[in-house]
VOBA-1610 file (N, C-alpha, C; in pm, whole numbers, padded with zeros to 5 digits, always signed):
BEGIN
Glu+03611+08365+14467Glu+03703+08308+14610Glu+03709+08408+14732Lys+03678+08386+14828Lys+03695+08483+14932Lys+03818+08541+14934Ser+03930+08452+14930Ser+04059+08500+14934Ser+04101+08631+14868Gln+04025+08655+14751Gln+04049+08773+14661Gln+03999+08895+14707Met+03894+08929+14830Met+03833+09027+14864Met+03928+09109+14956Lys+03944+09230+14899Lys+04038+09293+14981Lys+03981+09378+15110Gly+04055+09364+15234Gly+03993+09466+15315Gly+03889+09385+15388Val+03816+09277+15347Val+03688+09222+15403Val+03740+09097+15476Lys+03700+09093+15616Lys+03716+08947+15640Lys+03585+08888+15665Ala+03578+08765+15576Ala+03451+08737+15588Ala+03391+08644+15745Asp+03507+08596+15789Asp+03445+08545+15929Asp+03384+08644+16022Gln+03381+08770+15994Gln+03304+08852+16090Gln+03169+08871+16041Phe+03133+08820+15951Phe+02992+08847+15890Phe+02952+08695+15869Pro+02912+08609+15993Pro+02872+08471+15978Pro+02751+08434+15887Lys+02651+08529+15890Lys+02538+08489+15798Lys+02527+08554+15678Cys+02640+08599+15627Cys+02648+08676+15488Cys+02716+08587+15399Asp+02671+08591+15271Asp+02746+08528+15175Asp+02814+08636+15085Phe+02962+08625+15075Phe+03032+08674+14974Phe+03041+08651+14826Ile+02997+08723+14716Ile+03004+08674+14602Ile+03092+08738+14514Pro+03242+08718+14505Pro+03317+08787+14440Pro+03289+08799+14281Val+03288+08914+14221Val+03260+08926+14078Val+03389+09010+13989Asp+03392+08965+13867Asp+03522+09003+13806Asp+03437+09121+13713Phe+03497+09227+13695Phe+03453+09318+13609Phe+03573+09401+13546Val+03541+09437+13436Val+03650+09526+13374Val+03672+09625+13439Glu+03817+09683+13416Glu+03841+09837+13474Glu+03773+09933+13395Val+03780+10063+13472Val+03715+10186+13392Val+03804+10231+13277Arg+03913+10177+13270Arg+03976+10230+13141Arg+03962+10143+13032His+03931+10018+13053His+03895+09933+12974His+03750+09957+12910Met+03690+10003+12993Met+03550+10029+12966Met+03533+10162+12881Lys+03623+10256+12921Lys+03637+10377+12829Lys+03700+10361+12684Ala+03806+10264+12687Ala+03862+10215+12560Ala+03743+10153+12473Ser+03652+10072+12527Ser+03562+10006+12484Ser+03463+10101+12402Phe+03429+10202+12477Phe+03325+10281+12424Phe+03360+10360+12337Lys+03514+10408+12324Lys+03571+10486+12208Lys+03568+10409+12077Lys+03607+10265+12104Lys+03561+10197+11966Lys+03410+10196+11928Leu+03345+10173+12004Leu+03216+10186+11978Leu+03173+10297+11881Met+03216+10421+11964Met+03191+10548+11899Met+03246+10564+11768Arg+03357+10499+11746Arg+03388+10501+11604Arg+03323+10402+11537Ala+03284+10315+11541Ala+03210+10241+11481Ala+03075+10304+11430Cys+03005+10359+11546Cys+02884+10438+11509Cys+02892+10552+11431Val+03013+10640+11452Val+03022+10763+11375Val+03178+10770+11324Pro+03200+10686+11220Pro+03339+10668+11150Pro+03382+10795+11112Ser+03515+10815+11124Ser+03568+10933+11059Ser+03600+10930+10884Ala+03572+10809+10860Ala+03587+10758+10715Ala+03492+10654+10708Pro+03452+10615+10582Pro+03369+10513+10538Pro+03441+10371+10561Phe+03387+10248+10596Phe+03430+10125+10610Phe+03510+10092+10468Thr+03629+10073+10444Thr+03673+10030+10311Thr+03687+09895+10303Asp+03741+09837+10423Asp+03763+09680+10436Asp+03643+09612+10425Pro+03624+09531+10342Pro+03512+09450+10329Pro+03467+09339+10440Asn+03590+09323+10549Asn+03566+09240+10631Asn+03553+09334+10770Met+03545+09455+10742Met+03578+09536+10885Met+03446+09645+10865Gly+03305+09599+10864Gly+03199+09661+10841Gly+03142+09708+10995Phe+03046+09768+11005Phe+02990+09846+11110Phe+02969+09738+11234Leu+02883+09599+11171Leu+02878+09515+11271Leu+03007+09443+11328Lys+03094+09449+11251Lys+03234+09367+11289Lys+03291+09476+11392Ala+03322+09587+11353Ala+03348+09732+11452Ala+03285+09726+11584Val+03147+09701+11575Val+03083+09703+11710Val+03101+09561+11779Glu+03119+09455+11713Glu+03174+09336+11823Glu+03306+09357+11863Glu+03401+09410+11773Glu+03500+09428+11821Glu+03551+09525+11957Ser+03461+09593+11937Ser+03465+09715+12065Ser+03459+09627+12183Glu+03362+09552+12182Glu+03367+09448+12328Glu+03254+09510+12407Trp+03166+09606+12372Trp+03117+09693+12448Trp+02962+09606+12480Leu+02937+09510+12389Leu+02829+09438+12412Leu+02838+09335+12502Gln+02945+09290+12515Gln+02999+09198+12611Gln+02976+09255+12760Gln+03022+09387+12744Gln+03024+09442+12873Gln+02880+09504+12932Ile+02800+09522+12843Ile+02680+09566+12888Ile+02618+09384+12923Ser+02621+09312+12855Ser+02558+09189+12896Ser+02636+09131+13012His+02734+09194+13055His+02783+09127+13195His+02715+09227+13298Leu+02693+09345+13291Leu+02636+09463+13358Leu+02493+09395+13377Leu+02421+09358+13253Leu+02292+09294+13301Leu+02272+09186+13371Gln+02407+09093+13365Gln+02399+08956+13422Gln+02410+08986+13578Leu+02507+09077+13620Leu+02475+09113+13765Leu+02367+09198+13837Ser+02321+09268+13751Ser+02195+09325+13796Ser+02078+09226+13788Gly+02059+09115+13688Gly+01978+09008+13693Gly+02005+08941+13847Ala+02128+08917+13873Ala+02180+08811+13993Ala+02123+08898+14105Ala+02147+09038+14137Ala+02092+09094+14220Ala+01942+09105+14235Val+01867+09117+14123Val+01728+09087+14111Val+01672+08982+14181Asp+01734+08867+14127Asp+01695+08731+14175Asp+01750+08718+14318Leu+01824+08788+14359Leu+01851+08737+14526Leu+01741+08809+14586Leu+01724+08943+14538Leu+01630+09023+14620Leu+01466+08984+14596Asp+01411+08934+14483Asp+01266+08902+14432Asp+01249+08775+14460Met+01328+08663+14438Met+01304+08543+14418Met+01335+08474+14538Gln+01446+08508+14602Gln+01515+08458+14744Gln+01474+08534+14855Gly+01424+08662+14830Gly+01392+08732+14944Gly+01484+08774+15044Ala+01639+08794+14996Ala+01751+08830+15053Ala+01754+08949+15044Ser+01871+09006+15138Ser+01901+09167+15120Ser+02056+09118+15065Val+02092+09238+14965Val+02196+09252+14893Val+02236+09389+14909Leu+02397+09376+14934Leu+02493+09470+14947Leu+02569+09483+14822Val+02570+09574+14719Val+02654+09588+14614Val+02768+09675+14636Ser+02897+09629+14660Ser+03016+09708+14662Ser+03126+09645+14597Leu+03150+09698+14486Leu+03219+09678+14394Leu+03357+09754+14411Glu+03495+09729+14363Glu+03606+09790+14410Glu+03603+09904+14334Asp+03592+09902+14169Asp+03559+10027+14121Asp+03448+10070+14101Gly+03387+10133+14238Gly+03256+10138+14269Gly+03171+10272+14232Trp+03270+10359+14184Trp+03196+10487+14125Trp+03118+10451+14022Asp+03146+10366+13916Asp+03041+10347+13800Asp+02978+10222+13844Val+03060+10132+13851Val+02955+09963+13822Val+02909+09969+13929Thr+02912+10006+14064Thr+02812+09992+14163Thr+02692+10055+14134Ser+02706+10176+14090Ser+02562+10276+14041Ser+02507+10205+13929Gln+02566+10133+13840Gln+02491+10073+13713Gln+02417+09971+13764Val+02467+09887+13848Val+02435+09768+13908Val+02322+09782+13984Val+02301+09856+14054Val+02220+09911+14140Val+02099+09963+14080Ser+02135+10071+13983Ser+02003+10153+13923Ser+01956+10047+13827Leu+02030+09937+13765Leu+01957+09839+13665Leu+01872+09781+13751Ala+01907+09719+13866Ala+01833+09604+13925Ala+01679+09699+13985Gln+01694+09839+14006Gln+01583+09896+14045Gln+01496+09907+13941Val+01534+09959+13822Val+01448+09948+13684Val+01415+09826+13674Leu+01433+09701+13696Leu+01399+09580+13683Leu+01309+09549+13780Leu+01314+09588+13892Leu+01210+09559+14007Leu+01110+09632+14015Asp+01117+09753+13972Asp+01012+09879+14030Asp+00976+09927+13893Pro+00863+09933+13857Pro+00797+09997+13734Pro+00815+10141+13768Tyr+00819+10212+13882Tyr+00826+10334+13908Tyr+00930+10381+13833Tyr+01067+10283+13840Tyr+01176+10395+13802Tyr+01194+10400+13641Arg+01106+10305+13572Arg+01089+10313+13444Arg+01001+10427+13395Thr+00948+10524+13475Thr+00894+10644+13402Thr+00997+10741+13435Val+00948+10888+13365Val+01060+10978+13336Val+01069+11031+13484Asp+00983+11062+13585Asp+01003+11122+13711Asp+01060+11024+13808Gly+01052+10875+13798Gly+01134+10779+13850Gly+01263+10763+13802Phe+01280+10763+13688Phe+01424+10773+13635Phe+01503+10899+13706Arg+01440+11016+13726Arg+01517+11121+13761Arg+01567+11129+13928Val+01439+11049+13992Val+01474+11002+14131Val+01592+10909+14139Leu+01597+10831+14061Leu+01705+10718+14046Leu+01854+10780+14024Ile+01856+10843+13932Ile+01961+10946+13904Ile+02034+11015+14026Glu+01923+11089+14088Glu+01942+11171+14198Glu+01985+11083+14330Lys+01928+10992+14372Lys+01963+10874+14462Lys+02071+10811+14455Glu+02098+10753+14349Glu+02202+10650+14317Glu+02336+10698+14254Trp+02329+10822+14181Trp+02447+10882+14124Trp+02476+10991+14174Leu+02395+11090+14186Leu+02434+11213+14235Leu+02479+11239+14386Ala+02366+11159+14464Ala+02392+11136+14613Ala+02522+11045+14621Phe+02549+10957+14545Phe+02646+10871+14571Phe+02797+10939+14533Gly+02775+11042+14480Gly+02881+11135+14458Gly+02955+11117+14316His+02883+11055+14225His+02917+11017+14063His+02978+11136+14001Arg+03091+11137+13975Arg+03164+11269+13902Arg+03129+11257+13759Phe+02995+11307+13727Phe+02957+11327+13581Phe+03031+11423+13501Ser+03068+11505+13559Ser+03167+11629+13484Ser+03268+11568+13437His+03325+11503+13534His+03457+11428+13533His+03450+11342+13393Arg+03376+11238+13392Arg+03353+11105+13351Arg+03299+11161+13183Cys+03237+11284+13171Cys+03211+11333+13060Cys+03286+11437+13006Asn+03395+11467+13046Asn+03519+11552+13048Asn+03464+11699+13011His+03368+11706+13117His+03321+11852+13118His+03385+11920+13234Thr+03490+11899+13272Thr+03582+11976+13375Thr+03635+12141+13336Gln+03643+12213+13443Gln+03673+12340+13399Gln+03812+12342+13314Ala+03913+12244+13331Ala+04041+12240+13272Ala+03994+12214+13093Ser+03891+12144+13077Ser+03860+12119+12928Ser+03770+12197+12855Gln+03723+12313+12929Gln+03649+12419+12899Gln+03720+12533+12828Gly+03838+12559+12882Gly+03929+12657+12858Gly+04021+12661+12745
//
C-alpha cells in the first residue's frame, strides 16, 4: 500500500510504480541466524526425539527468510529481464537487505558474477562501496578485540 512508504510522495513520480515489501528486521534475522547456528553446531547432542536437527533448522525460520530474499531478487530479475523495466531497490533497513537483493539479482542475471572475479567485483561495488559495515555485522569491532 502506497500510504506505508515513509518520506516518499508517489505523486511526484507519475511514471513509477512503487512496490512496498515487508521484510524482517535485522534483529530478527540475527536471532534466526543464532538459532540456525545452534542447530548446526549444538553445544550438546539433541536429547529430545522431537527436536532433531531438521526440526531445529525449521524452527530457526532461517530458510523462510532466505526464501523471501530469493523471491524479492527473483521479482527484480523478472522486472529487469522479462519486462525490460528499470528497478530501484530501496528498503528501509537497506544496509543489509538492499545489498542482498541487488547482489542476488545480479548473480541470477549475469554469469560473470558467478565467477570468483565477478563475485569479488560484486562484493566491492554492492557492499563495500555501499558502506556495508562488515566488521560491525561480524562483531569484529575494536571493542570486541580487547
